[in-house]
N, CA, C and O of each residue as an XYZ file, in Angstrom:
464
protein
N      -9.443    -18.466     -6.932
C      -8.648    -17.444     -6.299
C      -7.518    -18.120     -5.543
O      -7.748    -19.079     -4.807
N      -6.302    -17.627     -5.718
C      -5.144    -18.192     -5.041
C      -5.133    -17.762     -3.583
O      -5.284    -16.579     -3.276
N      -4.955    -18.725     -2.689
C      -4.904    -18.423     -1.256
C      -3.446    -18.362     -0.842
O      -2.735    -19.364     -0.917
N      -3.001    -17.206     -0.410
C      -1.622    -17.048      0.034
C      -1.621    -16.447      1.428
O      -2.672    -16.120      1.979
N      -0.442    -16.308      1.984
C      -0.291    -15.748      3.320
C       0.391    -14.393      3.257
O       1.032    -13.985      4.226
N       0.274    -13.704      2.171
C       0.887    -12.403      2.008
C       0.222    -11.390      2.926
O      -1.004    -11.280      2.965
N       1.030    -10.664      3.653
C       0.515     -9.632      4.553
C       1.043     -8.258      4.196
O       0.777     -7.287      4.904
N       1.791     -8.164      3.098
C       2.369     -6.876      2.736
C       2.187     -6.579      1.262
O       2.031     -7.471      0.427
N       2.213     -5.303      0.982
C       2.281     -4.803     -0.384
C       3.608     -4.077     -0.463
O       3.782     -3.017      0.140
N       4.550     -4.650     -1.210
C       5.865     -4.031     -1.341
C       5.811     -2.987     -2.445
O       5.529     -3.296     -3.602
N       6.086     -1.748     -2.066
C       6.029     -0.614     -2.978
C       7.458     -0.099     -3.148
O       7.988      0.580     -2.269
N       8.075     -0.426     -4.281
C       9.444     -0.006     -4.567
C       9.406      1.357     -5.258
O       8.670      1.558     -6.224
N      10.208      2.286     -4.748
C      10.191      3.654     -5.249
C      11.604      4.235     -5.167
O      12.528      3.592     -4.670
N      11.747      5.453     -5.659
C      12.984      6.220     -5.496
C      12.621      7.694     -5.404
O      11.603      8.117     -5.952
N      13.437      8.471     -4.722
C      13.160      9.907     -4.603
C      13.099     10.591     -5.966
O      13.852     10.258     -6.882
N      12.196     11.543     -6.076
C      12.073     12.335     -7.298
C      11.248     11.699     -8.397
O      11.104     12.279     -9.473
N      10.705     10.525     -8.152
C       9.917      9.830     -9.179
C       8.465     10.305     -9.114
O       7.759      9.987     -8.157
N       8.007     11.065    -10.122
C       6.629     11.569    -10.079
C       5.587     10.465    -10.205
O       4.480     10.601     -9.684
N       5.921      9.384    -10.881
C       4.986      8.270    -11.010
C       4.809      7.566     -9.662
O       3.716      7.113     -9.323
N       5.903      7.485     -8.903
C       5.835      6.897     -7.556
C       4.949      7.736     -6.650
O       4.119      7.205     -5.913
N       5.130      9.043     -6.710
C       4.341      9.953     -5.881
C       2.853      9.803     -6.199
O       2.022      9.716     -5.296
N       2.533      9.774     -7.479
C       1.131      9.687     -7.896
C       0.508      8.353     -7.478
O      -0.606      8.329     -6.955
N       1.215      7.249     -7.702
C       0.659      5.942     -7.343
C       0.553      5.805     -5.827
O      -0.445      5.291     -5.322
N       1.566      6.257     -5.101
C       1.506      6.186     -3.637
C       0.283      6.937     -3.126
O      -0.412      6.445     -2.237
N       0.009      8.109     -3.666
C      -1.156      8.899     -3.252
C      -2.454      8.133     -3.507
O      -3.338      8.091     -2.652
N      -2.556      7.527     -4.693
C      -3.783      6.784     -5.020
C      -3.948      5.554     -4.127
O      -5.062      5.242     -3.707
N      -2.860      4.860     -3.836
C      -2.951      3.671     -2.988
C      -3.261      4.044     -1.546
O      -3.946      3.294     -0.851
N      -2.775      5.172     -1.092
C      -3.127      5.636      0.252
C      -4.601      6.005      0.324
O      -5.252      5.767      1.342
N      -5.142      6.591     -0.764
C      -6.581      6.879     -0.796
C      -7.391      5.590     -0.727
O      -8.499      5.573     -0.191
N      -6.837      4.523     -1.267
C      -7.482      3.195     -1.191
C      -7.305      2.573      0.192
O      -7.866      1.515      0.478
N      -6.522      3.233      1.051
C      -6.231      2.772      2.407
C      -5.552      1.402      2.416
O      -5.841      0.557      3.263
N      -4.651      1.200      1.467
C      -3.900     -0.045      1.429
C      -2.591      0.133      2.207
O      -1.912      1.147      2.051
N      -2.238     -0.845      3.039
C      -0.989     -0.745      3.801
C       0.212     -1.062      2.914
O       0.320     -2.163      2.374
N       1.089     -0.118      2.772
C       2.258     -0.286      1.913
C       3.521     -0.446      2.744
O       3.690      0.206      3.775
N       4.392     -1.312      2.287
C       5.749     -1.360      2.815
C       6.588     -0.652      1.759
O       6.912     -1.226      0.719
N       6.936      0.600      2.039
C       7.626      1.440      1.059
C       9.126      1.205      1.145
O       9.725      1.310      2.215
N       9.728      0.882     -0.007
C      11.136      0.526     -0.052
C      11.839      1.405     -1.083
O      11.547      1.336     -2.277
N      12.757      2.221     -0.611
C      13.531      3.117     -1.460
C      14.671      2.318     -2.084
O      15.569      1.870     -1.371
N      14.648      2.135     -3.395
C      15.665      1.300     -4.050
C      17.036      1.958     -4.063
O      18.032      1.276     -4.306
N      17.124      3.264     -3.810
C      18.416      3.930     -3.743
C      19.092      3.714     -2.389
O      20.293      3.946     -2.251
N      18.333      3.275     -1.403
C      18.895      3.024     -0.077
C      18.997      1.542      0.250
O      19.612      1.170      1.250
N      18.406      0.697     -0.574
C      18.368     -0.740     -0.296
C      18.814     -1.493     -1.548
O      18.049     -1.653     -2.499
N      20.059     -1.951     -1.528
C      20.617     -2.639     -2.695
C      19.879     -3.916     -3.054
O      19.731     -4.235     -4.234
N      19.416     -4.649     -2.054
C      18.656     -5.882     -2.316
C      17.334     -5.552     -3.000
O      16.882     -6.282     -3.882
N      16.719     -4.446     -2.585
C      15.462     -4.032     -3.218
C      15.706     -3.631     -4.667
O      14.911     -3.964     -5.546
N      16.800     -2.919     -4.920
C      17.128     -2.540     -6.297
C      17.344     -3.789     -7.152
O      16.912     -3.839     -8.304
N      18.010     -4.789     -6.590
C      18.221     -6.048     -7.323
C      16.894     -6.745     -7.594
O      16.692     -7.302     -8.673
N      15.992     -6.718     -6.622
C      14.663     -7.338     -6.819
C      13.919     -6.646     -7.950
O      13.307     -7.307     -8.788
N      13.968     -5.309     -7.978
C      13.303     -4.564     -9.059
C      13.927     -4.923    -10.400
O      13.207     -5.104    -11.382
N      15.258     -5.030    -10.461
C      15.912     -5.414    -11.722
C      15.469     -6.807    -12.161
O      15.279     -7.053    -13.352
N      15.304     -7.720    -11.201
C      14.814     -9.071    -11.541
C      13.402     -9.010    -12.120
O      13.085     -9.695    -13.092
N      12.563     -8.181    -11.508
C      11.168     -8.073    -11.951
C      11.072     -7.442    -13.326
O      10.286     -7.881    -14.165
N      11.884     -6.397    -13.561
C      11.755     -5.620    -14.794
C      12.638     -6.114    -15.936
O      12.555     -5.592    -17.048
N      13.465     -7.092    -15.683
C      14.333     -7.585    -16.739
C      15.626     -6.792    -16.866
O      16.223     -6.748    -17.941
N      16.061     -6.170    -15.785
C      17.353     -5.489    -15.788
C      17.313     -4.003    -15.510
O      18.356     -3.398    -15.258
N      16.143     -3.400    -15.548
C      16.025     -1.964    -15.296
C      15.621     -1.717    -13.850
O      15.155     -2.622    -13.157
N      15.805     -0.488    -13.408
C      15.336     -0.089    -12.075
C      14.113      0.805    -12.228
O      14.061      1.908    -11.683
N      13.140      0.317    -12.973
C      11.917      1.069    -13.230
C      11.023      1.041    -12.002
O      10.696     -0.020    -11.468
N      10.640      2.227    -11.571
C       9.717      2.361    -10.445
C       8.600      3.312    -10.841
O       8.805      4.162    -11.708
N       7.430      3.197    -10.236
C       7.135      2.310     -9.136
C       6.976      0.863     -9.596
O       6.443      0.578    -10.669
N       7.451     -0.021     -8.757
C       7.233     -1.443     -8.930
C       6.544     -1.923     -7.661
O       6.952     -1.571     -6.554
N       5.507     -2.719     -7.823
C       4.713     -3.184     -6.688
C       4.660     -4.709     -6.730
O       4.424     -5.309     -7.778
N       4.887     -5.324     -5.559
C       4.809     -6.777     -5.455
C       3.803     -7.148     -4.362
O       3.866     -6.658     -3.234
N       2.879     -8.026     -4.735
C       1.881     -8.551     -3.795
C       1.902    -10.065     -3.974
O       1.441    -10.581     -4.992
N       2.430    -10.766     -2.995
C       2.538    -12.213     -3.136
C       3.381    -12.564     -4.338
O       4.508    -12.086     -4.471
N       2.847    -13.395     -5.218
C       3.590    -13.820     -6.408
C       3.367    -12.902     -7.602
O       3.875    -13.172     -8.690
N       2.614    -11.822     -7.416
C       2.324    -10.893     -8.507
C       3.204     -9.659     -8.371
O       3.232     -9.017     -7.321
N       3.921     -9.334     -9.441
C       4.750     -8.126     -9.471
C       4.318     -7.282    -10.660
O       4.076     -7.800    -11.751
N       4.223     -5.975    -10.434
C       3.739     -5.058    -11.460
C       4.678     -3.861    -11.571
O       5.151     -3.334    -10.564
N       4.937     -3.445    -12.790
C       5.778     -2.281    -13.036
C       4.889     -1.130    -13.482
O       4.149     -1.241    -14.460
N       4.972     -0.029    -12.753
C       4.179      1.173    -13.012
C       2.690      0.829    -13.207
O       2.090      1.185    -14.222
N       2.110      0.135    -12.224
C       0.712     -0.288    -12.379
C      -0.270      0.837    -12.086
O       0.082      1.851    -11.482
N      -1.493      0.639    -12.520
C      -2.600      1.507    -12.095
C      -3.034      1.036    -10.712
O      -2.818     -0.123    -10.356
N      -3.636      1.912     -9.942
C      -4.067      1.527     -8.597
C      -5.084      0.389     -8.655
O      -5.100     -0.466     -7.770
N      -5.930      0.366     -9.683
C      -6.920     -0.713     -9.820
C      -6.236     -2.065    -10.000
O      -6.741     -3.079     -9.517
N      -5.100     -2.095    -10.685
C      -4.358     -3.339    -10.851
C      -3.802     -3.831     -9.512
O      -3.791     -5.030     -9.235
N      -3.343     -2.888     -8.691
C      -2.819     -3.258     -7.380
C      -3.956     -3.806     -6.513
O      -3.788     -4.826     -5.845
N      -5.096     -3.143     -6.520
C      -6.245     -3.612     -5.736
C      -6.637     -5.011     -6.185
O      -6.926     -5.861     -5.342
N      -6.656     -5.273     -7.474
C      -7.007     -6.602     -7.979
C      -5.980     -7.644     -7.527
O      -6.354     -8.757     -7.158
N      -4.697     -7.296     -7.551
C      -3.666     -8.226     -7.082
C      -3.831     -8.507     -5.589
O      -3.640     -9.639     -5.145
N      -4.182     -7.488     -4.821
C      -4.425     -7.676     -3.394
C      -5.641     -8.574     -3.192
O      -5.628     -9.455     -2.333
N      -6.678     -8.356     -3.972
C      -7.884     -9.189     -3.872
C      -7.537    -10.662     -4.119
O      -8.093    -11.548     -3.471
N      -6.628    -10.918     -5.046
C      -6.246    -12.279     -5.393
C      -5.214    -12.860     -4.430
O      -5.322    -14.020     -4.032
N      -4.224    -12.069     -4.057
C      -3.073    -12.567     -3.301
C      -3.165    -12.331     -1.789
O      -2.599    -13.101     -1.012
N      -3.862    -11.291     -1.370
C      -3.900    -10.936      0.053
C      -5.246    -10.334      0.434
O      -5.302     -9.186      0.875
N      -6.330    -11.085      0.272
C      -7.658    -10.526      0.529
C      -7.842    -10.026      1.963
O      -8.686     -9.166      2.217
N      -7.070    -10.550      2.880
C      -7.178    -10.111      4.270
C      -6.857     -8.610      4.410
O      -7.422     -7.926      5.264
N      -5.960     -8.118      3.575
C      -5.636     -6.695      3.616
C      -6.838     -5.844      3.235
O      -7.011     -4.746      3.763
N      -7.668     -6.339      2.323
C      -8.880     -5.608      1.956
C      -9.903     -5.654      3.092
O     -10.620     -4.682      3.331
N      -9.963     -6.788      3.788
C     -10.874     -6.895      4.931
C     -10.471     -5.913      6.025
O     -11.325     -5.255      6.618
N      -9.168     -5.814      6.293
C      -8.674     -4.873      7.294
C      -9.000     -3.447      6.881
O      -9.364     -2.614      7.712
N      -8.867     -3.177      5.600
C      -9.169     -1.844      5.084
C     -10.643     -1.520      5.305
O     -10.978     -0.402      5.696
N     -11.522     -2.481      5.059
C     -12.955     -2.259      5.225
C     -13.301     -2.019      6.690
O     -14.145     -1.177      6.998
N     -12.660     -2.749      7.590
C     -12.918     -2.572      9.018
C     -12.452     -1.199      9.488
O     -13.098     -0.582     10.335
N     -11.348     -0.723      8.951
C     -10.803      0.575      9.355
C     -11.586      1.732      8.759
O     -11.381      2.881      9.151
N     -12.477      1.450      7.820
C     -13.168      2.511      7.096
C     -14.448      2.982      7.770
O     -15.172      3.800      7.203
N     -14.742      2.487      8.960
C     -15.967      2.911      9.620
C     -15.913      4.411      9.861
O     -14.923      4.916     10.391
N     -16.965      5.130      9.478
C     -16.936      6.586      9.624
C     -16.973      6.985     11.091
O     -17.598      6.307     11.907
N     -16.301      8.091     11.430
C     -16.329      8.543     12.817
C     -17.726      9.022     13.198
O     -18.482      9.515     12.361
N     -18.045      8.866     14.468
C     -19.336      9.339     14.968
C     -19.373     10.857     14.883
O     -18.339     11.520     14.959
N     -20.564     11.395     14.725
C     -20.730     12.843     14.599
C     -21.662     13.346     15.694
O     -22.347     12.565     16.355
N     -21.673     14.632     15.867
C     -22.570     15.254     16.825
C     -21.837     15.675     18.083
O     -20.664     15.352     18.266
N     -22.535     16.399     18.952
C     -21.897     16.944     20.151
C     -21.370     15.875     21.103
O     -20.306     16.055     21.695
N     -22.090     14.771     21.263
C     -21.609     13.721     22.162
C     -20.357     13.054     21.616
O     -19.438     12.729     22.368
N     -20.326     12.855     20.314
C     -19.148     12.258     19.703
C     -17.952     13.190     19.844
O     -16.835     12.745     20.111
N     -18.190     14.476     19.665
C     -17.113     15.459     19.824
C     -16.587     15.438     21.250
O     -15.376     15.465     21.469
N     -17.492     15.389     22.218
C     -17.100     15.350     23.620
C     -16.317     14.074     23.934
O     -15.346     14.116     24.690
N     -16.729     12.951     23.365
C     -16.017     11.682     23.578
C     -14.608     11.754     23.003
O     -13.661     11.282     23.632
N     -14.454     12.343     21.809
C     -13.126     12.487     21.214
C     -12.255     13.412     22.050
O     -11.070     13.143     22.247
N     -12.839     14.500     22.542
C     -12.098     15.443     23.371
C     -11.660     14.772     24.669
O     -10.522     14.951     25.103
N     -12.543     14.010     25.287
C     -12.207     13.305     26.527
C     -11.090     12.292     26.293
O     -10.177     12.172     27.110
N     -11.164     11.561     25.174
C     -10.123     10.591     24.854
C      -8.794     11.296     24.625
O      -7.745     10.812     25.051
N      -8.841     12.433     23.953
C      -7.622     13.195     23.678
C      -6.998     13.706     24.973
O      -5.774     13.740     25.105
N      -7.838     14.102     25.927
C      -7.357     14.608     27.221
C      -6.948     13.473     28.158
O      -6.369     13.720     29.215
N      -7.240     12.254     27.782
C      -6.870     11.120     28.606
C      -7.862     10.785     29.696
O      -7.492     10.202     30.715
N      -9.103     11.142     29.498
C     -10.127     10.866     30.520
C     -11.097      9.824     30.053
O     -12.022      9.469     30.783
């Protein structure tokens, strides 16, 4: 497994792209932290996508460390994260602890919300 210091998942997208919407939704369900970059607003990002795709501005394009994928499945992104940025998966697992339930937990949440 390659050890890198990648801390981001670069998600290149553009408005109106249904494939971007679908992949973003799936990656959010995976609780992966995305750095979302609109290629229509960022010329450098558009150039990066063209470099990755061989001249096209095909989105979604996802980059994790040294791995770049064009219109990937969410499982491919998770695998790239596992290889290039496993710490992001560890953070995801830590954040996934289920909330406490029951009347005391509800009261604790209410107290925290009220600032007490």
